[in-house]
N, C-alpha and C positions, 0 to 999 in steps of 0.2 A: 505256034499259036494253037490253042485248044478249041474244040467245038463248044457251042453255047451250053452252059450248065456244067462244064467240067473245068478243072484247074489243076495246078501242080506241075512238077517237072515233066511227068510222063502223061499228063492229062487223064489221070485215072481217079482223081479225087472229085467227088460231087461238090459243086458250089453250094454253099449254104444259102438258099433263097429265103430263109427265115431271118437273115441278118441284114439290115437292122429289123428288129421284130415288127412285123406288119399287122399283127392282130391286136384288137382293142378289147377292153372290158373283160379281161381274164380269158380270152380265147386262146386256144393252143394251136401253135403253128406246126403243120405237118409238111416236112420238106421232101420234095421229089427232085427228079432230074430236070432242071430248068423250069420248075413250077413249085408252088406252095398252095396249101389249103388251110384255112382257119376253121377249127372246130370250136364253135361258140359256146360260151357258158350259158346255162339256162336263163331265159329271159332276153337273150340277144340273138340277132340274125344278121345276114348280109355277108358279102365276101370277106370283109375285114372285121365283122362283129360290132359295127358301130350302131346298128339299128336296135333300139329298145323296143321289143315286141309289146304292143298295146293290148294287154289282156282284157281291157274294157271294151274292145271292139266287138266282141260277141254279146255284149249287153248281159253280163252274168247277174247283175243286181235286179231284183224285182220290186214291185209295188212302189214305183216312183223314186227309188233310192238313187243317190249320186254315186257313180263309180269313180274311184281314184286309182289310176294306174301306178303300180309300183314295179320294182325290178323283180321279174319272174313271179308276178302275182298282181293282186288288186285288193282294194278295200272298199266295202260298201258303206256309205253313210246313210243310215236308215231314216226315213221320215218318222214323225211322232206316231206311236202306236205300233211300230214294227221293230223286230229284232232278228238276230241270227246272222250267219255269215253272208247270206244273200237277201236278208230282210224278209225271209220266208215265214217267220214266226210272228204271231200276234203278241203284243206286249201290253195286255190289258190288266186291269185291276183284278185281284182275287175276290172271291165271294165275300171273304171276311172284310174287305175294304169298302164294301157298299155301305152307305149310311142311310139314316132315316129319310124317307122321301124318295129313295131310288126304287124303281120297279121295272119289271119286265113287260115288254109290249110285243104282242104278236102283230105281224105286219098286216093281218086282216082284221084287226080290231079286238082281239081277245087280250084281256089284261090279267095280271096276277100281281099280288103284293110281294114285297121283298121277303116276307116271312114264309111264303109257300116254297118248300124245298124243290118241288118238281119244276117250278118256274125257273128258279135260279139254276138248277142243274141243266135244264133245257137251254137256258141262255148261255151258260158257260161251256158245258161239256159238248153240247150239240153244235152251237154256232161257231165255236173257235176251232173245231176240228173237222167240220163238214158243213155243207150248205143246209141252212134251216131258216125258219121264218121269224125267229125271235130276235130282239135286240134289247139292250139295257138302256133305260132312260134314267139319267142321273137327276137328282133333285134340282140342280142348278140349270137344268135345261139342255145340257150336253148329252150326246149319246155315245155309248161305247160301241164302235163299229163291229159288226160280225164279219166272219170270213167272206160271206156272200157279198157284203157291201164293199169290202176292201179289195176283193180280188178278181 
């Protein structure tokens, strides 16, 4: 009769504790003397690699986005007006897409027409990449939010 973990005629052969295979989800079994350890594939954890790690637990998506957990990753579903892997980028119309009747409005009451380049540059260049006090007012009454308003 052999000690636990050993087998064979002279009890010198290590018992394969990885048979039947105890690791799930692509985990690799490492055999020891009367023990085994599972080395889990990326995205999995636990003693037998059955736990799918929830990468959304750290709230990686910003600006009100919905995080969808995937195997070894996540995907952000961005709300309207946001883009990027974590919804960190504004997805606003280009200056060329402004139409007649659209204008820039300073939050303290200063106005500028769409035809004033400094106003549009202020609205787009300044507000979408840093905090500033301008926003775009579209002719139909909607506003294009600035970074300050979104974030």
